[in-house]
N, C-alpha and C positions, 0 to 999 in steps of 0.2 A: 641376356640383357633385359632388365625390367622395362616394361613400356612406360612412356611418359603419359600419365592420364590426361594432362592438359592438351598435349599435342594430339593425342588420339581423339579427344572430344572435338577439338577444332576440325580435324579431318573428317570424322564421321558426320558431324553436323552439316558440313557444306557439300560433302561428296556422297553422303548416304552409304548404303551397303546393299550388296546383292544377297539374296536369301537362298541358302541351300534348300533343296527340295524338302528335306525333313523338317526344316524350320518353317517353311511356308505351310506345310501340312499341319504342324502344331498350332500355328496361328489360326488357321481355318477352323480348328476344333474349338478354339477359345471364343470366337465371335461368330456371328451368323449373318445371313442375308447379304445385302449389298456392301456391308462393312467388312466382309470376310478377309480382305487384305487392306489394312489401314495405310494411309500415306506415310505414316511415321510410326516408329516403335520407341518406347521408353526403355533405355538400356542403362544399367548401372555398371560403371567401369571400376577398375581398382581404385582404392582409397575413397570409395563411396562417391564418386563423381557421376552425376546424372547427365545423360545426353539424349536428346530427341533425334533419332536417326531416320532420315527420309528413306523410304523403301518403295514408294508407289509412284514417284515422278520419273519421267523418261531419263533424266540425267543420271539416275542411280545405276542404270545398266552398265555405265562405263566406270563405275566406282572400283578402285583397287581393293576394296574391302569386301569380305564375305562373312556372313554370320552362318555358322554351321554347328552341328552337334559335336561335343567334345570327344565322342567315341565311346564313352562309358558313362552310365548314369544319366542324369538329367542336365548335365552341364552344357553350356554354350560357349563357343569360342569365336572371337573376332580376329581375323588375320588378314594382313595386307600391308603394302608399303614398308615391309621390313619389321612390322610390329605384330605381336601375337599376345592376346590377353584373354583370360577367363572372365566372362561377363555374366550378368544376370539380365534376362529379358523380362520386363515387368508386364504381366498379362493385363489385358484390359480390365478395369475394375468392374465389379458386379453391377454397380449402379447404372452402368451404360445400358443394361438390358431392362431396367426398371422404368416406371412412369410416375409422374407426380400425381397428386390427388385429383388434379384437373384432367389428367390423361396425357399430358405432354411427355414424350420420351425424354428421359433425363440426359441422354447423350446429346440432345439438342440444346441443353441448358448449360452444362459445364463439362470441361475436359480436365483430366488429371495430368499434370506435368510436374515431375519431381515431387516435392512435398506440398504442392499447391493444387487447389481446384481453381481453374481459370474460367471466369464467367463474363461474357459480354451481354449485358441485359438490354442494350439499345437496339432499335430497329434498323439502324444503318449508320453510315458515316456521311456527314454533310460535305466532306471533301469529294466523295464519290458523286453525290447527287449534284454538286456544283461543277463537275467535270475537271477537278484539280486534284485527283487522287495521287498518292505517292506511287511512283512507278514500280517499286518493289512489292507493292500490295496486290493481292489477287482478288480483293473485294469487287473491283470494277468489272472483272471478267467472269466471275462465278455467277451462280443463280442469284436472282434478286434477293435482297435482304428480307428478313421476316416482316410481315405487314405491320406489326406493332411490337412494342417492347415486351420483354418477359414480365410476368407478374411477380410481385414480391413473394407471393406464396410459392410459386414454382421454384424460385431461387432458393428459398428456405428449405423446401422439401428435398431438393437435390443436394444441398450442402449437408443436410442431416443424414441422408443416405450415404454420402461419401465418407463422412466422419464415422458413421456407425460401423462400416466395414473396415475402417482403418486405412483407407486408400490414400488419404492426405491428412495434413495437419493444419494448413493455413488456407485462407481465402484470398484470391487475387481477382479483383474486379477491373476490367479494362474496357474502354470504349474508344471509338474514333473521335472525330471532331463533331461537336454539336454547337450550332450557332447560338449566340446569346452571351450575356455578360459573364455567366458562370462557366461557360464552355462545357457544361455537363455536370458540374459539381452539384447543382441543385437537383438535377435528375437522379443522381446516384444516392442522394441522402436517404430516401426511404429504404433502399436496399442495405445501406451501411447500418442504419439504426436497427433494422430487423435482424441482421446477422449478429450484431453485437448484443442484442437483447436475448437471442436464443442460444448463442454459442460462446464459450470461453476460448477465443481464438485470436490470433493476430491477423489483421486485415490490411492488405496492400491495395492501392488504387493507382491506375495509370490512365491519364487523360491529357487533354491539352490545357495550356495555361489559361486561367480566366482573365478577363479584362482588368479586374481590380484585385489588389492584394487581399482585401477583406474576405474574398471568397476562399483564399488559401487558409486564412485564420479559421473560417467556418468549417472547412474540410477537416482540419485538425480537431475542432471541437465536436464534430458529429461522431467521432470515434475511429477515424482512419489512423492506422499505426505507421504505415509507410506509404510514401507518395512519389509518383514519377511524372514528370513532364519531359518526354523524350525528344530531344532536338534531332537525333538520328545522324545528322551530318553537320560537321563543324564548318567546313568551307562554304561560305555564303553563296558563291556562284553555283557550286554543285548542288547545294540545298535547293536553290531556285529551279535548277534543271530537273532534279529527281523528285522533289517534293514541293511542287508549286503551291499547293494549298497551305502547307506549313509556312512557306516563305511569304505568301501574300496575305493570308488571313490572320496569321499570328505574328510572324517575324522572328528571326533568330534572336534578336536582342531581347524580345519579350520572354522567350524561353529562359534565358539566363537571368533576367530580372526576377521572374517568378520563382525560379529554383533557388536563387539567393535568399529571397524572402522566406521560402519554405524551410530552408536549412537553418534559419535563425529561430524557427518555431519548433520543428520536430527534433527528436533526439538524433545524436550523431549517427550517421550511417543509414538513416531510414528515408532519406530523400535521395533518389537516384535518377539518372538520365542515361538512356541508351545512346551509344554511338555505334553505327553499323560498320563492321570491319569489311573492307573490300569495295566500298563505293566512293572512297576518296583516297588520296595518297597517304601512306603510313604517317608521314610527318604532319599531315593535317589532323589525323586522328589523335596523334600525340599532343598537338596543340589543343585539341578539344578536351582531352583528359586533363591537361594542366589548367585550362579555364575552369572546368567543373570543380576540380580539387581546390582551386583557389577560392571558390565560392562556398566550400564546405560540403559539396555535393559528391555523392559516390558515383563514379562512372561505371557503367556496365557495358561490355562490348558484345553487341548482338552479332550473330554469325550469319552473313548473307548467304542465302541459298537460292539458286535460279529456278523458282517454282514454275511449273509448266503454264500456270494460269496468269502469270504476271507479265508486265511489259519488259521485264529484264531477264526473261528466260534464257537469253543468249549472252548475258553479261559474263565476262571471264571471271573465274574464281581466283582469289588471292592464293599465293603460295605460303606454305608454313614458314619458309625462310624469311619472307618479306615481312610477315606480321609477328613473328616471335619477339622481336625487340619491342613491339607495341604492347604486347601482353606483359612483358617484363617491366616496362615502364609503368604500366597500370598498377601493378602490385607495389612497386617501389614508391610511386608518387602518393598512393593512398596511405601506405605505411608511414612515410615521412610526414604527411599532414596529420597523422593520428586520427584519421576518420575511422570509426568502427566499421569493420568489413565483415562482421559475422551476422548481421541482421538479414541482409539480402543475400540469400544463398539457395542452393539446389535449383537453380534455374536451368532447365535442361536445354534451353534454346539460346543460351548466352554464356559468355565467360565472365564470371564475377571476379572482383579483386582477389578474394581468398583463393580462387582456383588459378588465378594468374601467377600464383607463387610457383607453380610447376615450370614456369619459364624463367624464373629468377635464379640466382646462384644459391647454393645449398645453405649458406649462412642466413641469407634473407628468408629462404623457405622455412627454415626452422624457427624463425622469429614470429611466425604467424600466431601460434598459441591459441588456447581457449576454443578452438574449433570444435573439438569433441564435446565440450561442455554445452555449447549452444545447440548441438544436435541432440543432446540427451533430453529425456522427459523433464528432469529437474531444471535444466537450462531453459527449456521452452516455457516452463511455468514461471521461472524468475523473470524472463523477458516480458511475459504478459502482465505480471504484477507490476513491474517497473513502468511499463507503458501506461497502465491505469493510474498509478500514483502520479506520474508526471503530468498526465492530462488533467487530473483533478486540481493539481496545484496551479495550472495555467489557464484552465478553461474560463475563469472569470475575466482574465485579461483578453482572451480571444473574443468573448461575448461583448465586452466593452468596445473592442476595435470594430466589430461588425456593426454594432448599433450606431457608433459615431459616424460610420460611413453613409448611413441612411439608405442602404441598399435593401 
């Protein structure tokens, strides 16, 4: 029986995997020093499905899955829970061992996940400093944040190195909560403009909603191709309990208002919001999916994992049987709404709508279409050109909107 890549991704992402000795030795040869066993590995499953597999947290010791050598050649197999699949473990990119021109180790600037380099240039999250951090986040219990933001030059150097070796295709900037009217959009602008000036790439940004919609317009005008304001939890009471900062400093309604405005500006499928599977009842997550889809927003289902350093380290994990209908609903709802589901893809830490097709019936799965085109070099070029053209056509309107707001 062929493994279900969607189900396998879900299970590996939340339960992790044990490493056979030969795999652990191979990893140790790829990286050095204190990094010699990473907390997670990037693994490519059948049908080119990417997943970030925890291997360094305590909960992975009880995982039913094991990564081991295939027995011949350089192949790797994952086996457990009645599933077995040949997979590819992605080695740490070379740029992790390089430094920027200022001397900063590039591994402290950006991390490769799927086809993206993820970079958080901020010095910290104000939810943490204000004592209202999200309970699933490990920022409040880890070492203190860096003393100052990353320099634009260090970010550009790291992106250049990642692109030069072909480790990634796109850039993903993400920050926590920054107090102020723009909630961090103004802070990110120099990084966005520098990346767009130096590289022909699509750029996604994830941050908290600004106080005024004009900042959303400006975010589009500065060169952002895809935008996320992640509400994380749809149920208002659970959001207050698990994410007090989001509930008190932003408010669930503001997330949805900002997302609706963004969806009216950005191309279809490039405005998304995460909902975390496993922190609220499945029916509440489904209601969140329907709310987002009704706004023209692409829902993405993040996969909760009980990180050792978070306040939810002992939170129970959801079962595949309980959440499979949620994933099926995600695919069917996005398809019915005709929201483009091919822009936001290859997220190794979440199930995207295009990947949720593995939970739908076969006819629905076969209707996805065009996935391979958007993965190709030609498709990526077409997407970048379309994004530039659309922005040029609209940027004057965006400028007028921002100017009229007097911000």
